[in-house]
C-alpha positions as CSV (number, residue, x, y, z in Angstrom):
1,X,77.2,21.9,-21.3
2,X,78.0,20.3,-24.6
3,X,81.6,21.6,-24.4
4,X,82.4,19.8,-21.1
5,X,84.8,16.8,-21.3
6,X,83.9,13.3,-20.1
7,X,86.0,14.0,-17.0
8,X,83.9,17.1,-16.2
9,X,80.7,15.1,-16.6
10,X,82.0,12.4,-14.3
11,X,83.0,15.0,-11.8
12,X,79.6,16.7,-11.9
13,X,77.9,13.2,-11.6
14,X,80.0,12.4,-8.5
15,X,79.7,15.7,-6.7
16,X,76.0,16.1,-7.4
17,X,75.3,12.5,-6.3
18,X,77.1,12.8,-3.0
19,X,75.6,16.2,-2.3
20,X,72.1,14.9,-2.9
21,X,72.8,11.7,-0.9
22,X,74.1,13.8,2.0
23,X,71.0,15.9,1.8
24,X,68.9,12.7,1.8
25,X,70.7,11.4,4.8
26,X,70.3,14.6,6.7
27,X,66.6,15.1,5.7
28,X,65.5,11.5,6.3
29,X,61.9,10.2,6.0
30,X,60.0,10.4,2.7
31,X,61.7,13.6,1.6
32,X,65.1,11.9,2.2
33,X,63.9,8.9,0.1
34,X,62.9,11.2,-2.7
35,X,66.3,13.0,-2.5
36,X,68.0,9.5,-2.6
37,X,66.1,8.7,-5.8
38,X,67.0,12.1,-7.2
39,X,70.6,11.3,-6.5
40,X,70.4,8.1,-8.4
41,X,68.7,9.8,-11.4
42,X,71.3,12.6,-11.3
43,X,74.1,10.0,-11.3
44,X,72.6,8.1,-14.2
45,X,72.0,11.3,-16.4
46,X,75.5,12.7,-15.9
47,X,77.2,9.3,-16.2
48,X,75.4,8.9,-19.6
49,X,76.7,12.3,-20.6
50,X,80.2,11.2,-19.7
51,X,79.9,7.9,-21.6
52,X,78.8,9.7,-24.7
53,X,81.9,11.9,-24.6
54,X,84.4,9.1,-24.1
55,X,86.6,7.5,-26.7
56,X,86.8,3.8,-27.2
57,X,89.8,3.4,-24.9
58,X,87.9,5.0,-22.0
59,X,84.8,3.0,-22.8
60,X,86.8,-0.2,-22.7
61,X,88.3,0.8,-19.4
62,X,84.8,1.4,-18.0
63,X,83.5,-1.9,-19.3
64,X,86.4,-3.8,-17.9
65,X,86.2,-2.1,-14.5
66,X,82.5,-2.7,-14.1
67,X,82.7,-6.4,-15.2
68,X,85.7,-7.4,-13.2
69,X,85.8,-4.8,-10.6
70,X,82.1,-5.1,-9.8
71,X,82.4,-8.8,-9.6
72,X,85.5,-8.8,-7.4
73,X,84.0,-6.0,-5.3
74,X,80.8,-8.0,-4.8
75,X,82.9,-11.1,-3.7
76,X,84.9,-8.9,-1.4
77,X,81.8,-7.5,0.2
78,X,80.5,-11.0,0.8
79,X,83.9,-12.1,2.2
80,X,83.9,-9.1,4.6
81,X,80.3,-9.7,5.6
82,X,81.3,-11.4,9.0
83,X,83.1,-8.1,9.8
84,X,80.0,-6.0,9.5
85,X,77.9,-8.5,11.4
86,X,79.8,-8.0,14.6
87,X,77.3,-6.6,17.2
88,X,79.5,-3.6,18.0
89,X,79.4,-2.6,14.3
90,X,76.0,-3.8,13.2
91,X,73.8,-2.5,15.9
92,X,75.0,1.2,15.6
93,X,74.7,1.1,11.8
94,X,71.2,-0.3,12.0
95,X,70.2,2.3,14.6
96,X,71.6,5.1,12.4
97,X,69.8,3.8,9.3
98,X,66.5,3.5,11.3
99,X,66.8,7.0,12.5
100,X,67.6,8.3,9.0
101,X,64.5,6.5,7.6
102,X,62.4,8.0,10.3
103,X,61.7,4.9,12.3
104,X,60.0,2.8,9.7
105,X,57.4,0.4,11.1
106,X,59.0,-2.8,9.7
107,X,62.1,-3.8,11.7
108,X,63.7,-5.5,8.7
109,X,63.9,-2.2,6.7
110,X,67.3,-1.0,8.1
111,X,68.9,-4.4,7.6
112,X,67.8,-4.5,3.9
113,X,69.0,-0.9,3.4
114,X,72.3,-1.7,5.0
115,X,72.7,-4.8,2.8
116,X,72.0,-2.8,-0.3
117,X,74.6,-0.2,0.7
118,X,77.1,-2.9,1.6
119,X,76.8,-4.6,-1.8
120,X,76.8,-1.3,-3.8
121,X,79.8,0.0,-1.8
122,X,81.8,-3.2,-2.5
123,X,81.1,-3.0,-6.2
124,X,82.0,0.7,-6.3
125,X,85.3,0.1,-4.6
126,X,86.1,-2.9,-6.9
127,X,85.2,-0.7,-9.9
128,X,87.5,2.1,-8.8
129,X,90.4,-0.3,-8.2
130,X,90.1,-1.9,-11.6
131,X,89.5,1.3,-13.4
132,X,92.6,2.9,-11.9
133,X,94.6,-0.3,-12.5
134,X,93.5,-0.2,-16.2
135,X,94.8,3.3,-16.6
136,X,98.0,2.6,-14.8
137,X,98.9,-0.4,-16.9
138,X,97.6,0.8,-20.2
139,X,99.1,4.3,-20.4
C-alpha cells in the first residue's frame, strides 16, 4: 500500500467511510454504533496516509479548505438551521435517527445526533467547496 498515491488513499478513505457508515445505519443499535466508530477510525487512518503522501501545495490546499471552508460551512449550517427545524422536516429525521439507534431511552438522543450530523455535514460541504475552489484558482 506504500505505492498508492495520495488521491488513492483519499478515495479509499472516502469509500470505506461511507460503506461502514451505511452498514452502521442499516445495522443500528450498539453494533451500528461500533461500526460508526470504526468508520471514523478508518477515515482518520486513511486520511493520515493521504496527508503523508501529499506535497506542500496539496497540504496548503487542505489547510486552507479546512480553516475557511470548515468555518463558512459551520456558519452556513447555522444559517440554515431554521430550515431543518420545520416540523415536516425535523420530525421524520428524528424518527429515522431514533429507529436507527434502536429506540434509545433518552428522548434527547436523536436531536443531539442530528445536530452533530448537521454541523459535520455543513463543515464537510464548506471544505469541499473551498478545496475545489483552491484547485480551480491555483492550477
